[in-house]
N, C-alpha and C positions, 0 to 999 in steps of 0.2 A: 575790682581787684582787692580793695581794702576789705570789703565785706567777706570775700573769700578767705583772706588771710585770717580775719577775725574768727571765721567759722572753723578754720583749721586749728587755730589756737584753742578755741573752746573745746574742740574734739580732743586735743592733746590733754587739756586740763581734766576733762572727763575721764580720759584713759588713766591718767595718773591716780585719780580718785579710786577707780576700779581696782588698779593694782594694789594701792594701799589697803583697800578694803579686803582684797584677797589675802594679803599678807596678814592682816589682823585676824581674819577668820581662821586662816591656816594656823596661826599661833594659838588661838583659843582651842582649836580641835586638838592640837598637840598636848596642851595642858590637861585636857579631859582624858586623853588616852593615857598620858603619863600617870595620872592619879589612879587609874583603874588597874594599873599593873603592879603586882606585888614584888617584894624584894627578891623572892625566890626566882621569879621570872627574869629579873635583871641579872641574877647570878648565873643564869644559863645562857649567857652571851646573847641576850635579847637585843634586837636592833629596832629602835623606834620606827613606827610607820612613817613619821615625818622625815626621818633620815633616808629611808628607801625612796620616798617621793623626791627628795632633793637630789639624790643620786640619779634618778631617772631624768630629772629636769636638765642636768648637764651632760647626760649620756649622748655621745655623738651617734649619728645614724650609721648603719652598717656600711662597710667598704664593699662596693660593687664594681666589678671589672667592666670597663666600657668596651664592648665588642667592636665598636666602630673605629677604635684607635689601633692602627697596625702594630705599633710598638707597645701596646698595653701589656702589663704584667700578666703572666699566666696564672698568678695566684689570686683566687677570689675568696678572701677570708673575712671574718668579722672578729677582730681581736677582743671585742667586748661581748661576745656571744653569751658567755655564762652569766655575766652580770645583767645583761639585757633581759634575759628570761625571767629574772626576778621582778622586773619592772613592768612586765606585760600588762598587768591589770591596772596600772596607774596612769599609763599614757593618755587614755581618754579624759581622765580627770585633770591631770596636770596641764595639758595643752588643749583641752577641749573647749574652753569658753572664750568669748570675745575678749575678755580681760587680758588674756595671754596670747591673743592672735597676732602673728607676725604680719599678716595682711592688713588688719585693722590698725596695728601700731605703726607700720612703715608707710602705708598708703592711705590717701583720701580718695575714696571711690567717687568718680564723676558720673558715669553712665554705662549701661550695657551697650556694647557695640557689635556683639556677635553671639550666635547661639547655634550649637550643633547637637548631634545625637548624644555625644558623650561629654561635652564641655560647654562652658560659657566664657565669653571674653568681655572684660571691662576696661574702659578707659579710666586710668587712675593716676593721681598726682603723688609722686614720691615725696614724702615730707622733708627728708633730709637734703635732697638736692634740688627740689623745686621743679623737676622735669616730669613730663607726661610719659606714661608707658601703657602698653597693653598687657593686662594680666589675665591669663587663661587658667581656669581651674576646672577640674573634673566635676561633673554634676552628681555623680554617685560616689559613695565612700568605698575605698579600696582596702578591704580587710585582709585579703589573702596575699601572701608573698608573691604568688604568681601574677596576681592582678597588678601589684605595684611594679614588678619588674617589667611587665608588658607596657604599662603607662610610661615608665622611665625610658623606653626605647626612643621616643621622640626627643626627650631631653638629651640623651646620650649622643644621638645623631647630630643635633645642633651644636653641642659642645665640641664634638670631634671635628666638625667642619670648620669652626672658627669663623672669622669675619669675611664677608664678600658683599660688594655693593648691590648685588642682585639676589641676595638671600636675606630674608627678614632677620634682623639681629636678635640674638639670644643673650640675656643678662644673668638670670638666676632662676633657681627653682627650689621648692621645698614641699614637704608634706605637712599638712595641717588638718586636724579633724578627719584623718584618714583620706584626705583629698590631695591631689597633686596640683600645686600652683606653679605657673611658669611666667616669669617676667620677660616680656618681649619688647622689641622696638614697636612704637606706635606709628602706624601708617595712616594715610589720608582715607583710603577706601580700597575695596577690592574691585575686580572687574566682573563680579557676579552679574550675569545677565538679568537676574531677577530684581536687582537693585538699581539698574540704570537703563534708560531708554535710549542712550547714546548710540548712534550708528558710527562705526569706525570706518575710516577711509583705508585704502590699501597701504598708504604710507604709514598710517598710525599702527596698524596691526603688524607691519614689518618691523616697526620699532619695538613693539612688544615681543615679537618672535626673537629678534636679535638679542635683546637684553636677557630674556629668560633662557635662551640657548647658552649665553655666557654663564649663567648660573648653573645650568645642567652640565656644561663642560667642567666646571669647577667641582661639583659634587661627584661626577663620574670619575674624575681624576683622583678623588679620595676613596674610590671603591664603593661608593654609596649610590643607590638609586632611589628616586622619590616615590614613584608608583601611584601618585594621586595628583598629577598635573591637570588643572582645570581652571577656568576663569575665577571660580570662588577662592582659589588658593594663590592667585596672582594679585599682588597688592601694589599700590602706587604711593610713593612718598616724594614730594617735590619733583614730580615728573620722572622719577626713576622707578622702573618696574622690578618687583622683588617676588621671589618664590617663597611661600610660607607653608605652614601646616605639614610637618614631617611625621605625622602620626602613622603613616604606612611605610616609611623609609626602611630599607633593608640593605644588605650587602650584595654587591654584584656577584660574588662568588657563591651565593646561595647557602652560606653557612648559618644564616639566621632564618627564622620562620618568614614566610612570604604571605602578606595580607594585602591583596590588591585594593585599590581605591574605587572610585565611582565607575560603575560598569559602563556608563555612557561614553567614557573616554578611553576604554580599554580595548586593545586589539584582540583579534580572535584567538591568538595563541595563548593569551593569559586565561581566557574563558575555557580553553581546552587544557589548562594546567601544564602548559609548556613554558618553562622558565629559563631557557637557554640564553636569551638575549634581553636581559632586563633593562639595560641602558636604552635599547631601541624601543622598549615600551614607553619610556618617557618621551621619546621623539614622536611616536604615534599620538600620544595624549596631547602633546603641545600642538600638533597639527589639527587635532579635533577641536581643541580649545580655540585656536585661531579661526577655524572654519565657523565655529559658533559665533564668535565676535563679529566676523564679517557678514554673517547671515542675519544677525540681529535678533535671533530667537533661540531659546534653549534647545539642545539636542534631545530627541525623544529617547526614552528608555528602551523601546522596542519598535518593531515595525519595519517597513521597507527601507526607509532612509537609514536607519541604524544598521541594517544588514548590508546595504550598499556601501556605506562608509567603511565597514570592516573588510569588505571585498575590494576596496580601492576604487569603487565606482562613484567618484564625487560628481554631483550635478554641476553643470557649468554655472559660473558666477558672472552674470552679465555686468559689464562695466569694469571688469578687472583684467589685468594683463594675463596672457597665457603663461608668461614666465612665472608669475606668482601662483597660478593655478597648478602648473606642472610641479612646482616645489611642494605644494600641499599634497599632491598625489604621491610624490616620492616619500614624503614623511609618513604617509598613511598607507604605504604599500603593504599588502597582506603578508608578504614575506619579510620578516624582520631583517634578514641579511642584506636586503636591497635598500633599506632605509639608511639615510645618512647618519653618521654619528654627530654629536653636538659640534665637534671640531669641524667636520666637513660641512655642516650646515652653516657655520659662521663664515666659511670660506666661499660661500656661494656669491657670485657676482651681483646678485640682486641687492645685496646689502651695501654695495658701493654708494648708492644714492642715499641710504640711511646714514652712512658715515659722513657723506658730504653735507647732508642737512644738519647733522649734529655740529659740524664745524662752523656753520653759518649762524648758529644760535648764540 
């Protein structure tokens, strides 16, 4: 631990030296620029390049309406729009290097713990509070405003939801080097079938189902649907199961674009572009995720099993109760109106034993 603290201290010292060097260099450049400018230029309301850069450094990001908040203001404006346009060419320089990196300044990176198509996740120690977090950042730079707004949808959904014990916690987010960084709660691991050879008992998967259903009831109550429920996005922390990765989240009223998640866990109506019961899509996906966990191997992307699951023809699971298997069939019914809601799922008598077991722990 002592060596870690020393390492962090040395990193801080190194950072301070970088910042001081940046300041010295910045000052030297300003002197050179000032000398090259004539008195006539000054008299024509000349604004030094250094002053423009300084203004850009303190310029706040644009105000963006959060569409997931029911009482959000209808006004979506950027009060600094005119001034910001003058700074466009300076942002890559001013905040582009590690010397001014918020991530490097605020966090000590420990290790990479996740990797996806569009982002990577790192375990990181926050220097100021000494706590560990998961920091997720996009793998490619987001130059276009449309790209940034799309990436922000996950952040806005998490911020609008607020805190719940069965949702991975959200702390902060920012743009840096044209990439989005998201500071999240650090969990122990996910239930990804590719990372674990653990075989789940019926009692264990019922516990997973019950806790994630509580998370779904919470987000559906906020008018939000997840659309990417799968073992990879179910995390564990101190024995508590949490739903994470809200990159596909959208509104139940379909007022936002719909981008479905992993096709292996999607019901047929989504593949047919039918979006009338988006909350029931999450129920189907949870059922498919539970089936995968109890089966002990990843669901196929295509083939007979995939087709049978979407048609509600679940193969029998030897050694498991008919009550459990019938519940899975109901969750994965091909007709979304016949699937239980998250609230109805939680009221199923099968969870009485889950609650009894929780009380004895």
